[in-house]
LUMTI-237879 format. One line per field, with one value per residue (C-alpha): residue number from 0; chain; x, y, z. Coordinates in Angstrom, 2 decimals, padded with zeros to 5 digits, always signed. Example, Ala and Ser with C-alpha at 12.3 -4.5 7.8 and 13.67 -1.06 7.14 Angstrom:
LUMTI-237879
nr	[0; 1]
kette	[A; A]
u	[+012.30; +013.67]
v	[-004.50; -001.06]
w	[+007.80; +007.14]
***
This chain:
LUMTI-237879
nr	[0; 1; 2; 3; 4; 5; 6; 7; 8; 9; 10; 11; 12; 13; 14; 15; 16; 17; 18; 19; 20; 21; 22; 23; 24; 25; 26; 27; 28; 29; 30; 31; 32; 33; 34; 35; 36; 37; 38; 39; 40; 41; 42; 43; 44; 45; 46; 47; 48; 49; 50; 51; 52; 53; 54; 55; 56; 57; 58; 59; 60; 61; 62; 63; 64; 65; 66; 67; 68; 69; 70; 71; 72; 73; 74; 75; 76; 77; 78; 79; 80; 81; 82; 83; 84; 85; 86]
kette	[A; A; A; A; A; A; A; A; A; A; A; A; A; A; A; A; A; A; A; A; A; A; A; A; A; A; A; A; A; A; A; A; A; A; A; A; A; A; A; A; A; A; A; A; A; A; A; A; A; A; A; A; A; A; A; A; A; A; A; A; A; A; A; A; A; A; A; A; A; A; A; A; A; A; A; A; A; A; A; A; A; A; A; A; A; A; A]
u	[+000.02; +002.87; +004.54; +001.35; +000.57; +004.58; +003.93; +001.05; +002.53; +005.76; +003.59; +001.46; +004.66; +006.47; +003.21; +003.76; +007.32; +006.33; +003.71; +005.86; +004.93; +006.58; +007.29; +005.43; +005.86; +003.47; +002.81; +001.20; +000.02; +000.48; -001.56; +000.21; -000.66; +002.80; +002.91; +005.75; +006.88; +007.83; +007.58; +004.48; +004.44; +001.43; -000.22; -003.37; -005.85; -009.35; -010.61; -009.48; -006.04; -005.50; -001.63; +000.88; +004.66; +006.97; +010.34; +011.62; +014.12; +014.84; +017.69; +016.24; +014.58; +010.96; +008.63; +004.90; +002.28; -001.21; -004.49; -003.81; -000.81; -001.60; -004.66; -004.29; -001.92; -001.96; -000.08; +001.40; +000.47; +002.38; +000.61; +002.94; +001.42; +001.37; +004.56; +002.24; +001.27; -002.32; -003.90]
v	[+000.07; +002.26; +001.69; +002.44; +005.83; +006.72; +005.89; +008.12; +011.15; +010.81; +010.75; +013.65; +015.79; +014.92; +015.89; +019.30; +019.81; +019.68; +022.56; +025.54; +029.07; +030.54; +034.15; +034.43; +036.94; +039.92; +043.70; +046.21; +049.64; +052.32; +055.00; +057.31; +054.99; +053.58; +050.08; +048.32; +044.70; +042.38; +038.87; +038.29; +035.87; +033.66; +032.38; +031.13; +033.64; +032.42; +035.95; +039.28; +040.08; +043.28; +043.18; +041.21; +040.26; +041.16; +041.38; +043.71; +041.07; +037.32; +038.40; +041.58; +042.04; +041.27; +044.12; +044.35; +046.50; +047.05; +048.06; +051.54; +051.97; +050.17; +050.46; +046.94; +043.96; +040.76; +037.85; +037.84; +034.34; +033.59; +031.34; +028.56; +029.23; +032.92; +033.97; +037.07; +037.79; +037.33; +039.77]
w	[+000.00; +000.88; -002.54; -004.26; -002.43; -003.17; -006.69; -007.14; -005.33; -007.67; -010.74; -009.56; -008.78; -011.96; -014.07; -012.67; -013.95; -017.53; -017.29; -017.71; -018.23; -021.05; -022.57; -026.02; -028.77; -028.07; -027.87; -025.67; -026.57; -023.71; -022.97; -025.41; -028.34; -028.75; -029.88; -027.84; -029.22; -026.17; -024.77; -022.51; -020.05; -020.86; -017.82; -019.78; -017.83; -017.10; -016.62; -017.94; -016.20; -014.26; -014.95; -016.86; -016.86; -020.01; -021.36; -023.85; -025.02; -023.76; -021.58; -020.16; -016.91; -016.31; -015.92; -014.53; -016.59; -015.22; -017.16; -015.85; -017.88; -020.96; -023.45; -025.01; -025.00; -027.04; -028.46; -031.97; -033.71; -036.92; -039.48; -041.17; -044.59; -045.03; -042.84; -041.62; -038.35; -037.58; -035.31]
***
């Protein structure tokens, strides 16, 4: 019984190791209307977020923006066939 419980616990803990949150290509538009290309941390929001984390480059420090400081933000999705961003 202890071996079964230990096995189930190991399986549950290892499943969490594979679910990673990554930074994806995106943009935000600040309150002045400037569009900024960046990497946005995609956390699969269930509801509308009040803030989000972003990086300007892969190696830069992370920043936090709130909906008080930006008008809009989103992810840039590229199509495999057209090679153009779909927005």
